[in-house]
C-alpha positions in Angstrom: 120.7 142.9 119.4 121.6 139.5 117.8 125.1 138.5 116.9 125.8 138.1 113.2 126.5 134.5 112.3 130.1 133.8 111.3 130.5 132.9 107.7 130.9 129.3 106.9 134.0 127.7 105.5 132.0 126.5 102.5 128.7 127.8 101.5 126.2 127.6 98.6 125.6 130.4 96.2 122.4 131.2 98.1 124.2 131.6 101.4 126.9 133.7 99.7 124.2 135.9 98.2 122.4 136.3 101.5 125.6 137.2 103.4 126.7 139.8 100.9 123.3 141.2 99.8 124.1 140.3 96.3 121.8 138.5 93.8 122.6 135.0 92.7 122.5 136.2 89.1 125.0 138.9 89.9 127.4 136.4 91.5 127.2 134.3 88.4 127.8 137.3 86.2 130.9 138.2 88.3 132.2 134.7 87.8 131.6 134.9 84.0 133.6 138.1 83.8 136.4 136.7 85.8 136.0 139.2 88.7 135.1 136.3 91.0 136.9 133.0 90.6 134.8 130.0 89.7 134.3 128.0 92.8 134.9 124.3 93.1 131.9 122.0 92.7 130.5 119.1 94.6 130.1 115.7 93.0 126.5 116.8 92.3 127.7 119.9 90.4 126.8 122.5 93.0 129.1 125.4 93.5 130.8 125.6 96.9 132.1 129.0 97.9 134.6 129.8 100.6 135.8 132.7 102.7 138.0 134.0 99.8 134.9 134.3 97.6 133.0 136.1 100.4 135.8 138.6 100.9 136.3 139.2 97.1 132.5 139.7 96.6 132.4 142.1 99.5 135.3 144.1 97.9 133.4 144.2 94.6 130.2 145.3 96.2 132.0 148.1 98.2 133.8 149.3 95.0 130.5 149.3 93.1 128.9 151.3 95.9 131.6 153.9 95.5 130.8 154.1 91.8 133.8 152.3 90.4 133.2 150.8 87.0 133.6 147.1 86.3 136.9 147.9 84.4 138.2 149.9 87.3 137.2 147.1 89.8 139.0 144.6 87.6 142.1 146.9 87.7 141.9 147.2 91.5 141.5 143.4 91.9 144.5 142.8 89.7 146.4 145.0 92.2 144.9 143.0 95.1 146.1 139.8 93.4 149.6 141.1 92.8 152.3 139.6 95.0 153.4 143.1 96.0 150.6 145.6 95.4 151.6 149.2 95.0 149.6 151.6 97.0 150.6 154.5 94.6 148.9 152.7 91.7 145.8 152.1 93.8 145.8 155.8 94.8 146.2 156.8 91.2 143.1 154.7 90.2 141.1 156.2 93.1 142.2 159.7 92.2 141.1 159.3 88.5 137.8 158.0 89.8 137.4 160.9 92.2 138.0 163.4 89.3 135.3 161.6 87.3 132.9 161.8 90.3 133.6 165.5 90.7 132.9 166.1 86.9 129.6 164.3 87.2 128.7 166.4 90.2 129.5 169.6 88.3 127.4 168.3 85.3 124.5 167.6 87.7 124.8 171.0 89.3 124.6 172.6 85.8 121.6 170.4 85.0 119.9 171.5 88.3 120.5 175.2 87.5 119.1 174.8 84.0 116.0 172.9 85.2 115.4 175.3 88.1 115.7 178.4 85.7 113.3 176.7 83.2 110.8 175.9 85.9 111.0 179.5 87.2 109.8 180.7 83.9 106.7 178.4 84.0 103.4 180.1 84.9 101.5 176.7 85.3 98.5 178.2 83.7 96.1 177.0 81.0 97.7 179.1 78.3 98.9 177.3 75.1 102.5 178.6 75.6 104.6 176.5 77.9 108.0 177.8 78.9 109.3 174.3 79.6 108.3 173.0 76.2 109.6 176.1 74.5 113.0 175.7 76.3 113.1 172.0 75.2 112.2 172.9 71.7 114.8 175.7 71.6 117.4 173.4 73.0 116.6 170.8 70.4 117.0 173.3 67.6 120.3 174.5 68.8 121.6 171.0 69.1 120.5 170.2 65.6 122.0 173.3 64.0 125.2 173.1 66.1 
């Protein structure tokens, strides 16, 4: 097992991308949206990132992995940046997000049941009638008339 190299005090965008598993284009996008502060530049114009950039980018990546939207991440980061962040506000944001996740799970379970029931009606034969297409056509008609 090899030890992970310690992050450098200053690093290029490529090194930052490699350390975080984030694409260079994504890092630039986060800069353009204000989620990640614009780094100082060398005399030659190259970006120079530091430990604070690395930590913030890791935060953004973890929040994205948990399904937080860019707007929610921006809100969380503003709490991180506050002089005295309030844990209750962070918990409220996380709780709202959890409710949304639970709703998406319920929607996906309903979708799964619908697809499963539709497939159960399929005989997979050579007949011109197809239960799956019929269900989709019926769903389209009810959507249009509703």
